[in-house]
OpenMM code with the backbone's topology and positions (N, CA, C; nanometers):
from openmm import Vec3, app, unit

residues = "GLY GLY SER SER ASP LEU SER SER GLY ILE ASN ALA GLU TYR GLY ILE ASN GLU LEU PHE GLY THR ALA GLU ALA LEU GLY CYS PRO THR TYR THR GLU SER CYS LEU SER CYS MET THR GLY TYR LEU LEU TYR LEU CYS ILE GLU THR GLN TYR SER LYS GLU MET LYS GLN ILE SER VAL PHE ILE GLN ARG GLN ASN ASP GLU ILE TYR HIS PRO ARG GLY VAL HIS ILE VAL GLU PRO MET LEU ARG GLY LEU ARG CYS ILE GLU PHE VAL VAL TYR PRO PRO ARG PRO ASN ALA".split()
positions = [
    Vec3(20.4647, 6.4187, 23.6082),
    Vec3(20.4157, 6.2843, 23.5862),
    Vec3(20.3664, 6.2231, 23.7137),
    Vec3(20.3167, 6.0990, 23.7012),
    Vec3(20.2613, 6.0278, 23.8141),
    Vec3(20.3623, 5.9978, 23.9221),
    Vec3(20.4863, 5.9647, 23.8814),
    Vec3(20.5904, 5.9318, 23.9781),
    Vec3(20.6268, 6.0521, 24.0646),
    Vec3(20.6397, 6.1695, 24.0016),
    Vec3(20.6734, 6.2890, 24.0803),
    Vec3(20.5576, 6.3301, 24.1702),
    Vec3(20.4328, 6.3078, 24.1256),
    Vec3(20.3173, 6.3379, 24.2096),
    Vec3(20.3179, 6.2511, 24.3344),
    Vec3(20.3490, 6.1228, 24.3151),
    Vec3(20.3531, 6.0308, 24.4276),
    Vec3(20.4648, 6.0682, 24.5236),
    Vec3(20.5823, 6.1002, 24.4712),
    Vec3(20.6935, 6.1358, 24.5602),
    Vec3(20.6655, 6.2675, 24.6325),
    Vec3(20.5961, 6.3617, 24.5672),
    Vec3(20.5590, 6.4870, 24.6345),
    Vec3(20.4654, 6.4584, 24.7511),
    Vec3(20.3686, 6.3697, 24.7302),
    Vec3(20.2753, 6.3328, 24.8369),
    Vec3(20.3451, 6.2647, 24.9520),
    Vec3(20.4382, 6.1749, 24.9182),
    Vec3(20.5129, 6.1048, 25.0228),
    Vec3(20.6009, 6.2028, 25.0993),
    Vec3(20.6676, 6.2946, 25.0282),
    Vec3(20.7514, 6.3945, 25.0951),
    Vec3(20.6686, 6.4834, 25.1869),
    Vec3(20.5497, 6.5234, 25.1433),
    Vec3(20.4627, 6.6061, 25.2278),
    Vec3(20.4213, 6.5289, 25.3527),
    Vec3(20.3868, 6.4015, 25.3337),
    Vec3(20.3460, 6.3206, 25.4479),
    Vec3(20.4610, 6.3039, 25.5474),
    Vec3(20.5813, 6.2757, 25.4985),
    Vec3(20.6978, 6.2647, 25.5873),
    Vec3(20.7234, 6.3961, 25.6605),
    Vec3(20.7124, 6.5085, 25.5883),
    Vec3(20.7345, 6.6386, 25.6519),
    Vec3(20.6342, 6.6662, 25.7621),
    Vec3(20.5073, 6.6356, 25.7361),
    Vec3(20.4023, 6.6566, 25.8370),
    Vec3(20.4263, 6.5652, 25.9570),
    Vec3(20.4571, 6.4383, 25.9311),
    Vec3(20.4817, 6.3439, 26.0411),
    Vec3(20.6028, 6.3852, 26.1240),
    Vec3(20.7051, 6.4367, 26.0586),
    Vec3(20.8241, 6.4825, 26.1307),
    Vec3(20.7894, 6.5995, 26.2232),
    Vec3(20.7081, 6.6928, 26.1736),
    Vec3(20.6671, 6.8066, 26.2560),
    Vec3(20.5800, 6.7616, 26.3733),
    Vec3(20.4925, 6.6633, 26.3499),
    Vec3(20.4121, 6.6101, 26.4605),
    Vec3(20.5009, 6.5418, 26.5634),
    Vec3(20.6042, 6.4713, 26.5179),
    Vec3(20.6973, 6.4081, 26.6105),
    Vec3(20.7658, 6.5105, 26.6986),
    Vec3(20.8043, 6.6223, 26.6389),
    Vec3(20.8670, 6.7302, 26.7150),
    Vec3(20.7679, 6.7890, 26.8157),
    Vec3(20.6439, 6.8057, 26.7729),
    Vec3(20.5417, 6.8641, 26.8613),
    Vec3(20.5146, 6.7751, 26.9823),
    Vec3(20.5214, 6.6446, 26.9616),
    Vec3(20.4869, 6.5514, 27.0688),
    Vec3(20.6082, 6.5048, 27.1485),
    Vec3(20.7264, 6.5509, 27.1110),
    Vec3(20.8484, 6.5099, 27.1821),
    Vec3(20.8487, 6.5687, 27.3230),
    Vec3(20.8937, 6.4876, 27.4147),
    Vec3(20.9053, 6.5343, 27.5526),
    Vec3(21.0461, 6.5882, 27.5734),
    Vec3(21.0534, 6.7042, 27.6329),
    Vec3(21.1821, 6.7663, 27.6595),
    Vec3(21.1692, 6.8648, 27.7726),
    Vec3(21.2759, 6.9338, 27.7972),
    Vec3(21.2793, 7.0299, 27.9073),
    Vec3(21.1693, 7.1365, 27.8956),
    Vec3(21.1471, 7.1956, 27.7756),
    Vec3(21.0395, 7.2960, 27.7674),
    Vec3(20.9022, 7.2387, 27.8012),
    Vec3(20.8767, 7.1162, 27.7578),
    Vec3(20.7464, 7.0547, 27.7850),
    Vec3(20.7288, 7.0285, 27.9340),
    Vec3(20.8325, 6.9727, 27.9967),
    Vec3(20.8237, 6.9460, 28.1404),
    Vec3(20.8087, 7.0758, 28.2198),
    Vec3(20.8825, 7.1782, 28.1817),
    Vec3(20.8747, 7.3070, 28.2515),
    Vec3(20.7346, 7.3657, 28.2388),
    Vec3(20.6797, 7.3647, 28.1155),
    Vec3(20.5437, 7.4162, 28.0953),
    Vec3(20.4440, 7.3399, 28.1804),
    Vec3(20.4565, 7.2071, 28.1832),
    Vec3(20.3620, 7.1247, 28.2592),
    Vec3(20.3703, 7.1531, 28.4086),
    Vec3(20.4914, 7.1611, 28.4611),
    Vec3(20.5076, 7.1877, 28.6047),
    Vec3(20.4546, 7.3257, 28.6422),
    Vec3(20.4916, 7.4262, 28.5620),
    Vec3(20.4453, 7.5620, 28.5915),
    Vec3(20.2941, 7.5744, 28.5775),
    Vec3(20.2367, 7.5044, 28.4807),
    Vec3(20.0913, 7.5122, 28.4646),
    Vec3(20.0199, 7.4478, 28.5831),
    Vec3(20.0724, 7.3377, 28.6344),
    Vec3(20.0126, 7.2746, 28.7526),
    Vec3(20.0213, 7.3670, 28.8738),
    Vec3(20.1375, 7.4314, 28.8883),
    Vec3(20.1572, 7.5196, 29.0047),
    Vec3(20.0698, 7.6442, 28.9960),
    Vec3(20.0311, 7.6862, 28.8774),
    Vec3(19.9491, 7.8070, 28.8645),
    Vec3(19.8030, 7.7752, 28.8383),
    Vec3(19.7659, 7.6490, 28.8536),
    Vec3(19.6273, 7.6110, 28.8281),
    Vec3(19.5907, 7.6279, 28.6807),
    Vec3(19.6853, 7.6020, 28.5953),
    Vec3(19.6696, 7.6102, 28.4487),
    Vec3(19.6431, 7.7512, 28.3975),
    Vec3(19.6568, 7.8522, 28.4830),
    Vec3(19.6436, 7.9912, 28.4387),
    Vec3(19.7613, 8.0317, 28.3498),
    Vec3(19.8712, 7.9599, 28.3621),
    Vec3(19.9885, 7.9883, 28.2792),
    Vec3(19.9539, 7.9823, 28.1309),
    Vec3(19.8663, 7.8908, 28.0941),
    Vec3(19.8307, 7.8745, 27.9526),
    Vec3(19.7572, 7.9951, 27.8958),
    Vec3(19.7060, 8.0809, 27.9801),
    Vec3(19.6446, 8.2044, 27.9331),
    Vec3(19.7501, 8.3087, 27.8977),
    Vec3(19.8718, 8.2909, 27.9501),
    Vec3(19.9779, 8.3904, 27.9329),
    Vec3(20.0840, 8.3518, 27.8300),
    Vec3(20.1015, 8.2227, 27.8059),
    Vec3(20.2076, 8.1804, 27.7136),
    Vec3(20.1514, 8.0891, 27.6060),
    Vec3(20.2270, 8.0784, 27.4998),
    Vec3(20.1946, 7.9835, 27.3939),
    Vec3(20.2785, 7.8584, 27.4190),
    Vec3(20.2151, 7.7435, 27.4259),
    Vec3(20.2871, 7.6207, 27.4565),
    Vec3(20.3718, 7.5763, 27.3382),
    Vec3(20.4691, 7.4931, 27.3671),
    Vec3(20.5547, 7.4370, 27.2628),
    Vec3(20.4703, 7.3613, 27.1606),
    Vec3(20.3700, 7.2889, 27.2085),
    Vec3(20.2828, 7.2117, 27.1204),
    Vec3(20.2060, 7.3028, 27.0254),
    Vec3(20.1511, 7.4114, 27.0770),
    Vec3(20.0747, 7.5020, 26.9899),
    Vec3(20.1662, 7.5727, 26.8905),
    Vec3(20.2910, 7.5998, 26.9298),
    Vec3(20.3872, 7.6578, 26.8357),
    Vec3(20.4140, 7.5606, 26.7214),
    Vec3(20.4295, 7.4332, 26.7533),
    Vec3(20.4546, 7.3325, 26.6505),
    Vec3(20.3316, 7.3145, 26.5610),
    Vec3(20.2125, 7.3230, 26.6191),
    Vec3(20.0907, 7.3120, 26.5379),
    Vec3(20.0834, 7.4258, 26.4358),
    Vec3(20.1269, 7.5457, 26.4773),
    Vec3(20.1308, 7.6581, 26.3836),
    Vec3(20.2312, 7.6326, 26.2729),
    Vec3(20.3463, 7.5721, 26.3071),
    Vec3(20.4461, 7.5395, 26.2052),
    Vec3(20.3911, 7.4377, 26.1061),
    Vec3(20.3128, 7.3426, 26.1549),
    Vec3(20.2513, 7.2440, 26.0661),
    Vec3(20.1543, 7.3133, 25.9721),
    Vec3(20.0750, 7.4066, 26.0229),
    Vec3(19.9816, 7.4813, 25.9385),
    Vec3(20.0553, 7.5593, 25.8298),
    Vec3(20.1661, 7.6232, 25.8675),
    Vec3(20.2457, 7.6990, 25.7703),
    Vec3(20.3056, 7.6046, 25.6663),
    Vec3(20.3568, 7.4899, 25.7103),
    Vec3(20.4145, 7.3916, 25.6184),
    Vec3(20.3100, 7.3441, 25.5178),
    Vec3(20.1914, 7.3092, 25.5669),
    Vec3(20.0852, 7.2607, 25.4782),
    Vec3(20.0409, 7.3697, 25.3821),
    Vec3(20.0267, 7.4918, 25.4303),
    Vec3(19.9872, 7.6025, 25.3432),
    Vec3(20.0907, 7.6243, 25.2339),
    Vec3(20.2178, 7.6176, 25.2701),
    Vec3(20.3250, 7.6348, 25.1717),
    Vec3(20.3230, 7.5212, 25.0686),
    Vec3(20.3036, 7.3982, 25.1159),
    Vec3(20.2942, 7.2845, 25.0243),
    Vec3(20.1759, 7.3019, 24.9293),
    Vec3(20.0628, 7.3441, 24.9837),
    Vec3(19.9443, 7.3660, 24.8996),
    Vec3(19.9704, 7.4741, 24.7953),
    Vec3(20.0258, 7.5862, 24.8383),
    Vec3(20.0483, 7.6984, 24.7469),
    Vec3(20.1504, 7.6661, 24.6383),
    Vec3(20.2601, 7.6002, 24.6767),
    Vec3(20.3704, 7.5793, 24.5832),
    Vec3(20.3553, 7.4532, 24.4978),
    Vec3(20.2969, 7.3478, 24.5526),
    Vec3(20.2963, 7.2198, 24.4820),
    Vec3(20.1560, 7.1743, 24.4442),
    Vec3(20.0650, 7.1730, 24.5395),
    Vec3(19.9382, 7.1027, 24.5194),
    Vec3(19.8296, 7.1838, 24.4515),
    Vec3(19.8076, 7.3074, 24.4909),
    Vec3(19.7015, 7.3868, 24.4287),
    Vec3(19.7197, 7.4004, 24.2783),
    Vec3(19.8425, 7.4240, 24.2287),
    Vec3(19.8581, 7.4305, 24.0832),
    Vec3(19.8197, 7.2999, 24.0120),
    Vec3(19.8213, 7.1885, 24.0839),
    Vec3(19.7862, 7.0582, 24.0262),
    Vec3(19.6412, 7.0194, 24.0524),
    Vec3(19.5668, 7.1077, 24.1173),
    Vec3(19.4264, 7.0789, 24.1465),
    Vec3(19.4061, 6.9898, 24.2677),
    Vec3(19.5018, 6.9920, 24.3594),
    Vec3(19.4958, 6.9090, 24.4803),
    Vec3(19.5101, 7.0010, 24.6011),
    Vec3(19.4476, 6.9623, 24.7110),
    Vec3(19.4557, 7.0399, 24.8354),
    Vec3(19.4783, 6.9434, 24.9512),
    Vec3(19.5770, 6.9747, 25.0364),
    Vec3(19.5969, 6.8971, 25.1595),
    Vec3(19.5131, 6.9631, 25.2680),
    Vec3(19.4251, 6.8844, 25.3297),
    Vec3(19.3440, 6.9336, 25.4410),
    Vec3(19.4266, 6.9191, 25.5677),
    Vec3(19.4291, 7.0228, 25.6483),
    Vec3(19.5077, 7.0186, 25.7718),
    Vec3(19.4560, 6.9079, 25.8634),
    Vec3(19.5463, 6.8238, 25.9139),
    Vec3(19.5046, 6.7161, 26.0036),
    Vec3(19.4352, 6.7674, 26.1305),
    Vec3(19.4670, 6.8918, 26.1712),
    Vec3(19.4034, 6.9475, 26.2908),
    Vec3(19.2526, 6.9601, 26.2719),
    Vec3(19.2087, 6.9764, 26.1475),
    Vec3(19.0653, 6.9882, 26.1204),
    Vec3(18.9948, 6.8531, 26.1244),
    Vec3(19.0725, 6.7460, 26.1230),
    Vec3(19.0178, 6.6105, 26.1256),
    Vec3(19.0538, 6.5383, 26.2547),
    Vec3(19.0793, 6.6141, 26.3587),
    Vec3(19.1110, 6.5552, 26.4883),
    Vec3(19.2441, 6.4825, 26.4897),
    Vec3(19.3375, 6.5245, 26.4033),
    Vec3(19.4709, 6.4663, 26.3933),
    Vec3(19.4666, 6.3179, 26.3579),
    Vec3(19.3579, 6.2745, 26.2926),
    Vec3(19.3436, 6.1326, 26.2603),
    Vec3(19.4039, 6.0945, 26.1267),
    Vec3(19.4082, 6.1895, 26.0328),
    Vec3(19.4531, 6.1529, 25.8987),
    Vec3(19.5034, 6.2755, 25.8230),
    Vec3(19.5801, 6.2459, 25.7186),
    Vec3(19.6209, 6.3492, 25.6246),
    Vec3(19.5338, 6.3277, 25.5016),
    Vec3(19.4518, 6.4250, 25.4697),
    Vec3(19.3544, 6.4113, 25.3613),
    Vec3(19.3960, 6.4958, 25.2421),
    Vec3(19.3963, 6.4331, 25.1250),
    Vec3(19.4227, 6.5015, 24.9995),
    Vec3(19.2908, 6.5119, 24.9243),
    Vec3(19.2514, 6.6330, 24.8837),
    Vec3(19.1300, 6.6555, 24.8077),
    Vec3(19.1718, 6.6869, 24.6638),
    Vec3(19.1163, 6.6116, 24.5693),
    Vec3(19.1482, 6.6337, 24.4283),
    Vec3(19.0273, 6.7000, 24.3632),
    Vec3(19.0538, 6.8153, 24.3019),
    Vec3(18.9477, 6.8895, 24.2352),
    Vec3(18.9419, 6.8505, 24.0875),
    Vec3(18.8229, 6.8493, 24.0300),
    Vec3(18.8142, 6.8187, 23.8863),
    Vec3(18.8796, 6.9286, 23.8046),
    Vec3(18.9377, 6.8939, 23.6885),
    Vec3(19.0006, 6.9961, 23.6057),
    Vec3(18.8990, 7.1011, 23.5608),
    Vec3(18.9446, 7.2244, 23.5514),
    Vec3(18.8573, 7.3331, 23.5065),
    Vec3(18.8409, 7.3238, 23.3551),
    Vec3(18.7206, 7.3449, 23.3078),
    Vec3(18.7035, 7.3483, 23.1626),
    Vec3(18.7707, 7.4730, 23.1051),
    Vec3(18.8323, 7.4593, 22.9902),
    Vec3(18.8976, 7.5739, 22.9268),
    Vec3(18.7945, 7.6747, 22.8814),
    Vec3(18.8201, 7.8020, 22.9124),
    Vec3(18.7233, 7.9062, 22.8785),
    Vec3(18.7445, 7.9549, 22.7382),
] * unit.nanometer
topology = app.Topology()
chain = topology.addChain("A")
for resn in residues:
    res = topology.addResidue(resn, chain)
    for name in ("N", "CA", "C"):
        topology.addAtom(name, app.Element.getBySymbol(name[0]), res)
């Protein structure tokens, strides 16, 4: 029903926002990466995957799982915010397929 659709959308949005919060959190790994990258002239980023990029991959996996399990069967698709410059969470609704 409509109520469960709305709560699914809200839950997906909260989950995505929570993952972005984790990605942008400052902590020891972030400070260490930043210091080491400055000391190596940013060549370090060619050798390691940053904490931020790891979290971005987790967000992609989360969105893909949400799409596969919840939204695609309902004719809806969540567009990854990374494709929109992290500005918005976009839901695309597809028209129902005509019965064959």
